[in-house]
C-alpha positions in Angstrom: 37.6 -86.3 0.6 37.2 -87.6 4.2 38.3 -84.3 5.6 35.8 -82.3 3.5 32.9 -84.6 4.5 33.9 -84.3 8.2 33.8 -80.5 7.9 30.3 -80.7 6.3 29.1 -82.9 9.1 30.4 -80.5 11.7 28.7 -77.6 9.9 25.4 -79.4 9.9 25.8 -80.3 13.6 26.5 -76.6 14.4 23.3 -75.6 12.6 21.3 -78.1 14.5 22.8 -77.0 17.8 22.1 -73.3 17.0 18.5 -74.1 16.1 18.1 -76.0 19.4 19.6 -73.0 21.3 17.2 -70.5 19.6 14.2 -72.7 20.4 15.2 -73.0 24.0 15.7 -69.2 24.3 12.2 -68.7 22.7 10.6 -71.1 25.2 12.4 -69.4 28.1 11.1 -65.9 26.9 7.5 -67.3 26.7 7.9 -68.9 30.1 9.2 -65.6 31.6 6.2 -63.7 30.2 3.8 -66.3 31.5 5.5 -66.1 34.9 5.3 -62.3 34.9 1.5 -62.5 34.1 1.0 -65.1 36.9 2.9 -62.9 39.3 0.9 -59.9 38.3 -2.4 -61.7 38.8 -1.1 -63.1 42.1 -0.5 -59.6 43.4 -4.1 -58.6 42.7 -6.6 -58.6 45.5 -9.8 -60.6 45.4 -11.8 -57.5 44.5 -9.4 -56.6 41.7 -9.6 -60.1 40.3 -13.4 -59.9 40.4 -13.3 -56.5 38.6 -10.8 -57.9 36.0 -13.1 -60.9 35.3 -16.1 -58.5 34.9 -14.0 -56.3 32.6 -13.1 -59.4 30.5 -16.7 -60.5 30.5 -17.8 -57.1 29.3 -15.2 -57.1 26.5 -16.3 -60.6 25.5 -19.9 -59.6 25.5 -19.1 -56.5 23.3 -17.2 -58.7 20.9 -20.1 -61.2 20.7 -22.5 -58.3 20.0 -20.3 -57.0 17.3 -20.1 -60.5 15.8 -23.9 -60.9 15.9 -24.4 -57.5 14.3 -21.9 -58.2 11.5 -23.5 -61.6 10.9 -27.0 -60.0 10.7 -25.7 -57.3 8.3 -24.1 -60.0 6.1 -27.3 -62.0 6.1 -29.3 -59.0 5.2 -26.9 -58.1 2.4 -27.1 -61.6 1.0 -30.9 -61.5 1.0 -30.9 -58.1 -0.6 -28.5 -59.2 -3.3 -30.6 -62.3 -4.0 -33.8 -60.2 -4.2 -32.2 -57.7 -6.6 -30.8 -60.6 -8.7 -34.3 -62.1 -8.9 -35.8 -58.7 -9.9 -33.1 -58.2 -12.5 -33.9 -61.5 -14.0 -37.7 -61.0 -13.9 -37.6 -57.5 -15.4 -34.5 -57.9 -17.7 -36.7 -57.6 -20.8 -38.9 -54.7 -19.5 -37.4 -52.1 -21.8 -37.6 -54.1 -25.0 -41.2 -55.2 -24.2 -42.2 -51.6 -23.6 -40.7 -50.6 -26.9 -42.7 -53.4 -28.6 -46.0 -52.4 -27.2 -46.6 -49.7 -30.0 -46.0 -52.5 -32.6 -48.8 -54.5 -31.0 -51.0 -51.5 -31.0 -50.4 -51.0 -34.7 -51.2 -54.7 -35.4 -54.4 -54.5 -33.4 -55.4 -51.4 -35.4 -54.6 -53.2 -38.7 -56.8 -56.1 -37.7 -59.6 -53.7 -36.7 -59.4 -51.9 -40.0 -59.3 -55.2 -41.9 -62.7 -56.0 -40.5 -64.1 -52.6 -41.4 -62.3 -52.0 -44.7 -62.0 -54.4 -47.7 -59.1 -52.4 -49.3 -56.3 -54.9 -49.4 -53.8 -52.3 -50.5 -54.3 -50.1 -47.5 -54.2 -53.1 -45.2 -50.9 -54.2 -46.8 -49.4 -50.7 -46.3 -50.4 -50.8 -42.7 -48.7 -54.1 -42.2 -45.6 -52.9 -43.9 -45.4 -49.8 -41.7 -45.8 -52.1 -38.6 -43.1 -54.4 -39.8 -40.7 -51.5 -40.3 -41.5 -50.2 -36.9 -40.9 -53.6 -35.4 -37.5 -54.0 -37.2 -36.5 -50.5 -36.1 -37.3 -51.4 -32.5 -35.2 -54.5 -32.7 -32.3 -52.6 -34.2 -32.3 -50.1 -31.3 -31.5 -53.1 -29.1 -28.7 -54.3 -31.4 -30.7 -57.0 -33.2 -30.9 -56.8 -37.0 -31.2 -59.1 -40.0 -28.3 -59.6 -42.4 -28.3 -60.0 -46.1 -27.7 -63.4 -47.6 -28.9 -63.5 -51.2 -26.0 -63.1 -53.7 -23.4 -63.7 -50.9 -21.1 -66.8 -50.8 -22.5 -69.5 -48.6 -21.0 -69.3 -45.1 -21.8 -72.2 -42.8 -21.2 -69.9 -39.8 -24.2 -67.7 -40.8 -26.2 -69.9 -43.3 -28.1 -73.1 -43.0 -28.6 -74.7 -46.5 -32.0 -76.4 -46.9 -31.4 -77.3 -50.5 -29.3 -76.7 -53.6 -30.4 -75.3 -56.9 -28.8 -76.0 -60.3 -28.2 -72.7 -62.1 -25.9 -71.0 -64.5 -26.9 -67.5 -63.3 -24.9 -67.6 -60.1 -21.4 -68.9 -59.2 -21.4 -72.2 -57.3 -22.0 -72.0 -53.5 -23.7 -68.7 -53.9 -26.9 -68.0 -51.9 -29.7 -67.6 -54.5 -32.8 -67.6 -52.3 -33.6 -67.0 -48.6 -36.4 -68.9 -47.0 -35.9 -67.4 -43.5 -33.8 -64.3 -42.6 -30.9 -64.6 -40.3 -30.3 -62.2 -37.4 -27.4 -61.0 -35.4 -27.4 -59.5 -31.9 -24.6 -57.0 -31.4 -22.4 -58.8 -34.0 -23.2 -62.2 -32.4 -25.2 -64.7 -34.5 -28.7 -65.0 -33.1 -30.2 -67.2 -35.8 -28.7 -68.5 -39.0 -30.5 -67.8 -42.3 -32.2 -70.7 -44.1 -31.1 -70.5 -47.7 -30.9 -72.2 -51.1 -27.4 -72.5 -52.5 -26.4 -72.5 -56.2 -24.6 -75.5 -57.7 -23.3 -76.2 -61.1 -25.8 -78.0 -63.4 -25.1 -81.7 -63.6 -24.5 -81.9 -67.3 -21.9 -79.2 -67.2 -20.3 -80.8 -64.1 -20.0 -84.1 -66.0 -18.6 -82.4 -69.1 -15.9 -80.6 -67.0 -15.0 -83.9 -65.5 -14.7 -85.7 -68.8 -12.4 -83.0 -70.1 
């Protein structure tokens, strides 16, 4: 056991010595390079040193100009991106609003005809046409109503405002719709407000007694 531990210690010592030697060699190489550069500069005349300084100044000035140009381009790109982002937000609904303008035109014409004509039936027909046009416009943008009456109550799509005792529909079935629900590209936009069927109290009590 002692012999094995001694060998391991010697191995670690050898690794440390090798690392020290490698480090010393690296430092010697760097020192030699520095000395060579110093010797090279020492051999230059005063005029050559002045020219070298001017050359380095020119290179530094060029690098600084490039940095300033890149910084300016980056700043301009950032400002352009922010401007485009603001415009995208401001005009995001431009297309759908343009599509809705004919619906407004139809409603204005219906109001105008209502003042001139007392025919309620024709007025109702005009409103129905306008409503269909409006719904068609919404559907072109992926927004459409979904049917609820006669369907099982689904809390993900329905909001129950009351229950109605009835024998005409199974329990928890939507029997009336107060406000339509809408989806936008298969995502719920607004739940439907509905009335839900429930078993009459007398029958529920009778089933419980049995």
